[in-house]
C-alpha positions as CSV (number, residue, x, y, z in Angstrom):
1,M,94.7,119.0,121.0
2,T,95.1,115.7,122.9
3,T,97.3,112.9,121.5
4,A,94.2,110.8,120.8
5,T,92.4,113.6,119.0
6,K,95.5,114.3,116.9
7,A,95.9,110.6,116.0
8,L,92.2,110.3,114.9
9,S,92.5,113.5,113.0
10,Q,95.5,112.2,111.1
11,M,93.6,108.9,110.4
12,K,90.6,110.8,109.1
13,K,92.9,112.9,106.8
14,A,94.6,109.8,105.6
15,S,91.2,108.2,104.9
16,K,90.0,111.2,102.9
17,L,93.2,111.3,100.8
18,T,93.0,107.5,100.2
19,N,89.5,107.9,98.9
20,R,90.5,110.7,96.6
21,A,93.4,108.6,95.3
22,F,91.0,105.7,94.5
23,R,88.6,108.1,92.7
24,K,91.4,109.7,90.8
25,N,93.0,106.5,89.6
26,G,89.9,104.3,89.1
27,P,87.8,104.0,86.0
28,K,85.8,107.2,85.3
29,S,82.6,105.6,84.1
30,Y,81.0,105.2,87.5
31,K,78.1,107.0,89.0
32,K,77.4,106.9,92.7
33,G,76.8,103.3,93.9
34,Q,77.3,101.5,90.6
35,G,81.0,100.9,91.0
36,A,80.5,99.4,94.5
37,L,77.6,97.2,93.2
38,L,79.7,95.9,90.3
39,K,82.7,95.2,92.6
40,V,80.5,93.2,95.1
41,L,78.9,91.2,92.2
42,H,82.4,90.5,90.7
43,V,83.7,89.2,94.0
44,S,80.5,87.2,94.6
45,G,80.9,85.2,91.3
46,G,78.8,87.5,89.1
47,Q,75.5,87.4,90.9
48,A,73.9,88.0,94.3
49,S,70.4,88.3,95.8
50,S,69.0,91.7,96.7
51,R,69.2,90.7,100.4
52,E,72.9,89.9,100.1
53,L,73.5,93.2,98.4
54,V,71.6,95.3,101.0
55,E,73.8,93.7,103.7
56,R,77.1,94.0,101.9
57,L,76.6,97.5,100.6
58,S,74.8,98.9,103.6
59,F,72.2,100.4,101.4
60,D,68.5,100.4,102.2
61,R,66.3,98.5,99.8
62,G,65.1,101.6,98.0
63,E,68.6,102.9,97.5
64,L,69.7,99.5,96.2
65,K,66.9,99.3,93.7
66,N,67.7,102.7,92.3
67,V,71.4,101.8,91.9
68,V,70.5,98.4,90.3
69,R,68.1,100.1,87.9
70,K,70.8,102.6,86.7
71,A,73.3,99.8,86.3
72,E,70.7,97.8,84.3
73,R,70.0,100.8,82.0
74,N,73.8,101.1,81.5
75,G,73.9,97.5,80.5
76,Y,76.1,96.4,83.4
77,V,73.6,94.0,85.1
78,T,70.4,92.1,84.6
79,I,67.6,91.7,87.2
80,E,65.9,88.3,87.6
81,D,63.2,87.2,90.0
82,A,64.4,85.0,92.8
83,E,62.5,82.1,94.4
84,E,62.1,84.0,97.7
85,K,59.4,86.6,98.2
86,R,60.3,90.3,98.0
87,T,63.7,89.7,96.6
88,Y,65.5,89.5,93.2
89,T,68.8,88.3,91.8
90,V,71.2,90.7,90.2
91,K,73.6,89.3,87.6
92,L,76.6,90.9,85.9
93,T,76.5,91.2,82.1
94,E,79.7,90.8,80.0
95,E,80.1,94.6,79.9
96,G,79.6,94.8,83.7
97,E,82.2,92.1,84.3
98,K,84.7,93.9,82.1
99,I,84.2,97.1,84.0
100,A,84.3,95.4,87.4
101,E,87.6,93.7,86.5
102,R,89.0,97.1,85.4
103,R,87.8,98.7,88.7
104,C,89.3,95.9,90.9
105,A,92.6,96.1,89.0
106,A,92.7,99.9,89.4
107,N,91.9,99.6,93.1
108,S,94.6,97.0,93.6
109,K,97.2,99.1,91.8
110,T,96.2,102.2,93.8
111,A,96.4,100.4,97.1
112,E,99.8,99.0,96.3
113,E,101.0,102.5,95.3
114,I,99.6,104.1,98.5
115,L,101.1,101.5,100.8
116,S,104.5,101.2,98.9
117,C,106.0,103.5,101.6
118,L,105.4,100.8,104.3
119,T,107.1,97.4,104.8
120,D,105.1,94.2,105.0
121,E,105.5,94.3,108.8
122,E,104.2,97.8,109.0
123,I,101.2,96.9,106.8
124,D,100.5,94.0,109.2
125,Q,100.7,96.4,112.2
126,L,98.5,98.9,110.4
127,N,95.9,96.2,109.8
128,A,96.0,95.1,113.5
129,I,95.7,98.6,114.8
130,T,92.8,99.6,112.5
131,E,91.0,96.4,113.4
132,K,91.3,97.3,117.1
133,I,89.9,100.8,116.3
134,I,87.0,99.3,114.4
135,V,86.2,96.9,117.3
136,S,86.3,99.8,119.7
137,C,84.0,102.0,117.5
138,K,81.5,99.1,117.3
139,E,81.6,98.7,121.1
140,H,80.7,102.3,121.4
141,G,77.7,102.0,119.1
142,A,79.1,102.9,115.7
143,H,78.2,100.0,113.4
144,G,78.9,101.5,110.0
145,K,75.3,101.1,108.6
146,R,73.7,104.0,106.9
147,K,70.6,105.5,108.5
148,S,67.5,105.9,106.4
149,G,66.9,109.3,105.0
150,R,64.8,112.0,106.5
151,K,62.0,111.5,104.0
152,H,61.3,108.1,105.7
153,R,61.1,109.7,109.1
154,R,58.8,112.5,107.9
155,S,56.5,110.0,106.2
156,R,56.1,108.0,109.4
157,R,55.3,111.2,111.3
158,A,52.7,112.2,108.7
159,R,50.9,108.9,109.2
160,R,50.3,109.6,112.9
């Protein structure tokens, strides 16, 4: 195993364990996607357009609509028509705001606990190093956006 392979393997392992720590220590009332939606809305001042959410969450429009509908059924958000065509505005309800605040607080606490083994200087170095890696990945064609599912590709083929 090369040094580079070992370093990236360690980084991948750290990422997986970090994600597990966030899931373990965060609020348990989230289904896939709703927690991320609520967090983005909370940070955005309680509302955002569907176009902004697609961009920030890296969901396709269909995925976003499903997550928003589930969050609406759970009483976390409301959906309103926007002035632009083919878009809508998603707003947090009081319940959604409470849950988003709890999630953000839990995430901050977990992040502090995970990085408590590092000094402030080491955290700054970690941020600089990971930013360099992100830039390098993007230069090599990895942009972090999800690809649409196979069902979309199949339906295009069926049309031919």
